[in-house]
C-alpha positions in Angstrom: -0.5 -20.2 -4.1 -2.0 -16.9 -5.3 -2.3 -15.6 -8.8 0.4 -13.1 -8.1 2.8 -15.9 -7.3 2.4 -17.3 -10.8 2.8 -14.0 -12.6 6.1 -12.4 -13.6 7.3 -9.5 -11.4 6.3 -6.0 -12.7 9.4 -4.1 -13.9 10.0 -0.8 -12.1 10.7 1.1 -15.3 7.2 0.1 -16.7 5.2 3.3 -17.3 2.0 2.6 -15.4 0.1 5.9 -16.0 0.5 8.2 -19.0 -1.8 10.8 -17.3 0.9 11.6 -14.6 4.0 9.7 -16.1 3.9 7.4 -13.1 6.1 4.3 -13.2 5.6 1.0 -11.4 8.8 1.6 -9.5 7.6 5.0 -8.3 4.3 3.5 -7.1 6.1 0.6 -5.4 8.6 2.9 -3.6 5.9 5.3 -2.5 3.7 2.5 -1.0 6.7 0.9 0.7 7.7 4.2 2.3 4.1 5.1 3.2 4.3 8.2 1.1 1.4 8.2 -1.3 0.6 10.2 -3.3 4.1 11.4 -4.2 4.4 15.3 -4.2 4.6 15.5 -8.0 1.9 12.9 -8.6 -1.1 14.4 -6.6 -3.3 14.3 -9.7 -3.1 10.5 -9.8 -6.4 10.4 -8.0 -8.0 12.0 -11.0 -6.9 9.4 -13.6 -8.7 8.0 -16.6 -10.5 4.8 -16.1 -7.7 2.7 -17.7 -5.0 4.1 -15.5 -7.1 3.7 -12.3 -7.6 0.1 -13.2 -3.8 -0.4 -13.7 -3.1 1.4 -10.5 -5.4 -0.8 -8.5 -4.0 -4.0 -10.2 -0.5 -3.0 -9.2 -1.4 -2.2 -5.6 -3.1 -5.6 -5.3 0.1 -7.2 -6.7 2.1 -5.3 -4.1 -0.1 -6.7 -1.3 -2.0 -3.5 -0.6 -5.7 -3.8 0.3 -7.0 -1.8 -2.6 -10.7 -2.5 -2.0 -13.1 0.1 -3.2 
């Protein structure tokens, strides 16, 4: 059992990044479709430190290898 198995599922409507108004659902859908970054979210690579940490956390929760 992994830590992700014991944590509640992240809600799609949760605002993940205030810098680009990115929701967890948008991030989840983009990775599932292999379409990242989304056309209107290109600046997500230039996020503040807090948003980058949240982004990496969510990617790891989705099963993406988000190694730096």
